[in-house]
C-alpha positions in Angstrom: 158.8 85.2 139.5 162.5 84.4 140.2 165.5 86.2 138.9 166.4 83.1 136.8 163.0 83.0 135.1 163.3 86.8 134.4 166.8 86.3 132.9 165.5 83.4 130.8 162.6 85.5 129.4 165.1 88.3 128.6 167.5 86.0 126.8 164.6 84.4 124.9 163.4 87.8 123.8 166.9 88.8 122.8 167.3 85.6 120.8 164.0 86.3 118.9 165.1 89.9 118.2 168.5 88.7 116.8 166.7 86.0 114.8 164.4 88.6 113.3 167.3 90.9 112.5 169.2 88.0 110.8 166.1 87.0 108.9 165.5 90.5 107.6 169.2 90.9 106.6 169.0 87.6 104.7 165.8 88.7 102.9 167.2 92.1 101.9 170.6 90.6 100.8 168.8 88.0 98.8 166.8 90.7 96.9 169.9 92.7 96.2 171.7 89.5 95.1 168.9 88.7 92.6 169.3 92.2 91.1 173.1 91.7 90.8 172.5 88.2 89.4 170.3 89.6 86.7 172.9 92.2 85.9 175.8 89.7 85.8 173.7 87.4 83.6 173.3 90.2 81.1 177.1 90.7 81.2 177.6 87.0 80.5 175.6 87.2 77.3 177.8 90.2 76.3 180.9 88.0 77.0 182.5 90.4 79.4 185.8 89.2 80.9 186.1 88.2 84.5 182.3 87.8 85.1 182.5 84.1 85.8 184.8 84.6 88.8 182.1 86.7 90.4 179.0 84.9 89.0 179.7 81.5 90.6 180.2 82.8 94.2 177.1 84.9 93.8 175.0 81.9 93.0 176.4 80.1 96.0 175.6 83.1 98.2 172.1 83.2 96.9 171.6 79.5 97.5 172.9 79.8 101.1 170.5 82.7 101.7 167.5 80.8 100.3 168.2 77.6 102.4 168.8 79.6 105.6 165.5 81.6 105.1 163.7 78.4 104.4 164.8 76.8 107.7 164.1 79.9 109.7 160.6 80.1 108.2 160.1 76.4 108.9 161.2 76.8 112.5 158.9 79.8 113.0 155.9 77.9 111.6 156.6 75.0 113.9 156.8 77.4 116.9 153.6 79.2 115.9 151.7 75.8 115.6 153.0 74.7 119.0 151.8 78.0 120.5 148.3 77.7 119.0 148.1 74.1 120.2 149.3 75.0 123.7 146.8 77.9 123.8 143.9 75.5 122.8 145.0 73.0 125.4 145.3 75.6 128.1 141.8 76.9 127.3 140.4 73.4 127.8 142.3 72.9 131.0 141.0 76.3 132.2 137.4 75.5 131.4 137.6 72.1 133.1 139.1 73.7 136.2 137.1 76.9 136.5 134.1 76.6 134.2 130.5 75.7 134.9 130.2 71.9 134.6 127.0 70.7 133.0 126.3 67.0 133.3 124.9 65.6 130.0 122.9 62.4 129.3 124.1 61.4 125.9 120.6 59.9 125.2 119.3 63.4 125.3 121.7 64.6 122.6 121.0 65.0 119.0 123.5 63.4 116.5 123.8 65.2 113.1 125.8 63.3 110.5 127.0 63.6 106.9 128.5 60.9 104.7 130.2 60.9 101.4 132.4 58.7 99.2 135.9 59.2 98.1 137.5 57.3 95.2 141.2 56.2 95.0 142.9 54.0 92.5 145.4 51.1 93.0 147.7 50.6 90.1 149.4 47.3 89.7 152.8 47.0 88.1 152.3 43.6 86.4 151.4 45.3 83.1 150.9 48.9 82.0 147.9 47.7 80.1 146.0 46.8 83.2 143.4 49.3 84.4 143.9 50.6 87.9 141.5 49.2 90.5 139.1 51.9 91.8 138.6 51.7 95.6 135.7 53.5 97.2 136.1 54.9 100.7 133.1 55.8 102.9 133.7 58.9 105.0 131.6 60.2 107.9 131.4 63.4 109.8 129.2 63.9 112.8 128.5 66.5 115.5 126.6 66.2 118.8 124.3 68.9 120.1 122.6 69.4 123.5 120.0 71.9 124.5 120.5 73.2 128.0 118.4 75.7 130.1 120.3 77.6 132.7 119.0 78.5 136.1 118.2 82.0 135.0 115.9 80.7 132.3 118.2 81.3 129.4 118.7 78.5 126.9 121.8 77.5 124.9 122.4 74.9 122.2 125.8 73.4 122.7 127.4 71.7 119.6 130.5 69.5 119.7 133.5 69.5 117.4 133.2 67.3 114.3 133.8 63.6 114.8 134.8 61.2 112.1 132.2 58.6 113.1 128.8 57.7 111.6 125.5 58.2 113.3 125.2 54.5 114.0 128.7 54.3 115.6 128.0 57.2 117.9 124.5 55.8 118.8 126.1 52.5 119.7 128.8 54.2 121.9 126.2 56.4 123.7 124.1 53.3 124.4 126.6 50.7 125.4 129.9 52.3 126.1 129.4 55.6 127.8 126.0 57.2 128.7 127.1 60.5 130.3 129.6 63.3 129.8 130.1 66.9 130.7 130.1 70.3 129.0 132.5 72.9 130.6 131.3 76.4 130.1 133.0 79.8 130.7 130.9 81.5 133.4 131.3 84.9 131.8 130.8 83.9 128.2 128.6 80.9 127.4 129.9 80.9 123.8 133.2 79.6 125.2 132.8 76.0 126.1 134.2 72.5 125.7 131.9 69.6 124.9 133.8 66.7 126.2 133.6 63.7 123.8 137.3 62.7 123.9 136.3 59.4 125.4 135.1 58.3 121.9 138.7 58.0 120.8 139.8 56.3 124.0 137.8 53.1 123.5 
């Protein structure tokens, strides 16, 4: 690790600490502002003099706090989502590089599917008396499972992530498009694996 990378990590850590401090100060000041706002609202009803001169800037300050807190929270959520996505991607990369690779004939796999219907309506603007047209959408969700016996005699049923394809669509792909794939398994923990079916969305 170079000096530059260490400095970058230190600066990034300092930035997050300052961001947390600012965020907490904004939250506390907003809570105090709300209490003051309630008190000044009561004073307005009692028609105390000079209250408006304080009341208007207080509302502006509260609005500024709420907008700033909103954007900080939005930024944090975006960063957390990116971290989770990066962790998942890193896990797949690790398994592909270091995991046990099991070659799978897709004809030996079992396809489990569910289907359901969703209704939506299309409303035309020609006349408000017209009834909206009901459109029925057919939805599918499938998973692929493969039973594998390891060299030590232990067996494991590997199940893929859910795929928005019907049983017939997957059967067609496995027969005419691609007939083999791989399962990448963590050598220390067979519960940690990646059933590679990404090719389904590449065709």
